[in-house]
C-alpha positions as semicolon CSV with decimal commas, in nm:
position;residue;x (nm);y (nm);z (nm)
1;X;-2,231;8,154;5,635
2;X;-1,879;8,322;5,528
3;X;-1,578;8,129;5,661
4;X;-1,415;8,377;5,908
5;X;-1,023;8,338;5,981
6;X;-0,998;8,304;6,346
7;X;-0,708;8,573;6,377
8;X;-0,982;8,809;6,238
9;X;-1,210;8,749;6,537
10;X;-0,906;8,798;6,762
11;X;-0,851;9,111;6,589
12;X;-1,188;9,204;6,613
13;X;-1,203;9,128;6,999
14;X;-0,902;9,282;7,068
15;X;-0,990;9,612;6,902
16;X;-1,384;9,614;7,026
17;X;-1,252;9,553;7,382
18;X;-1,024;9,854;7,417
19;X;-1,199;10,082;7,157
20;X;-0,892;10,161;7,008
21;X;-0,727;10,005;6,682
22;X;-0,361;10,121;6,798
23;X;-0,424;9,946;7,176
24;X;-0,600;9,638;6,991
25;X;-0,276;9,650;6,782
26;X;-0,043;9,680;7,067
27;X;-0,230;9,382;7,273
28;X;-0,163;9,150;6,962
29;X;0,215;9,290;6,891
30;X;0,097;9,400;6,523
31;X;0,117;9,702;6,350
32;X;-0,203;9,928;6,364
33;X;-0,221;9,880;5,986
34;X;-0,238;9,512;6,022
35;X;-0,529;9,551;6,246
36;X;-0,692;9,791;6,011
37;X;-0,672;9,541;5,739
38;X;-0,787;9,257;5,930
39;X;-1,073;9,443;6,059
40;X;-1,168;9,563;5,685
41;X;-1,160;9,252;5,564
42;X;-1,387;9,104;5,854
43;X;-1,622;9,362;5,776
44;X;-1,643;9,307;5,400
45;X;-1,672;8,922;5,465
46;X;-1,989;8,979;5,726
47;X;-2,092;9,300;5,485
48;X;-2,129;9,477;5,772
49;X;-1,975;9,777;5,951
50;X;-1,840;9,665;6,314
51;X;-1,705;9,985;6,399
52;X;-1,759;10,380;6,362
53;X;-1,430;10,572;6,325
54;X;-1,444;10,909;6,469
55;X;-1,070;11,004;6,378
56;X;-0,869;10,817;6,660
57;X;-1,198;10,723;6,848
58;X;-1,392;10,420;6,753
59;X;-1,741;10,292;6,860
60;X;-1,918;9,955;6,809
61;X;-2,189;9,968;6,556
62;X;-2,489;9,762;6,657
63;X;-2,356;9,495;6,438
64;X;-2,046;9,494;6,657
65;X;-2,218;9,519;6,968
66;X;-2,413;9,198;6,871
67;X;-2,099;9,010;6,726
68;X;-1,857;9,093;7,052
69;X;-2,052;8,863;7,321
70;X;-2,015;8,572;7,082
71;X;-1,664;8,604;6,982
72;X;-1,556;8,672;7,334
73;X;-1,712;8,353;7,446
74;X;-1,571;8,149;7,190
75;X;-1,235;8,263;7,214
76;X;-1,242;8,176;7,597
77;X;-1,369;7,821;7,504
78;X;-1,061;7,806;7,266
79;X;-0,827;7,919;7,540
80;X;-0,972;7,673;7,794
81;X;-0,975;7,369;7,552
82;X;-0,610;7,448;7,478
83;X;-0,516;7,483;7,825
84;X;-0,657;7,133;7,898
85;X;-0,501;6,966;7,637
86;X;-0,183;7,140;7,734
87;X;-0,228;7,013;8,074
88;X;-0,288;6,661;7,953
89;X;0,007;6,661;7,737
90;X;0,227;6,696;8,048
91;X;0,073;6,395;8,226
92;X;0,230;6,175;7,941
93;X;0,326;5,827;7,945
94;X;0,617;5,668;8,122
95;X;0,777;5,408;7,901
96;X;1,039;5,170;8,085
C-alpha cells in the first residue's frame, strides 16, 4: 500500500465534495494550482484517475467514488480525536 500524505487526502475530499478544483482550493485557502498538483500526485501514488476533467467541470471516476466515503470517515474520525485531546488538555492539572 502506498504511503499517502494526509494533506493529499484532505485536498481530494475538498475537491470531491465540491466537484470543483477552485472551490476546493478556496476551502483550503490554497491556490488552485496547488490543489491540482496535490490531486495529480495522489492519482500517481494510487495509480488511479480520481477525477474526470471537462474544462472547468469535474466529476468523480469510479475510483474516486469508491475512495471518497472512506476518506470522509477517516477525516471525521481524525477531527473527533483532535477535539477529544483538545478538550482533555483544557482540564489540566492544578499544582499548588
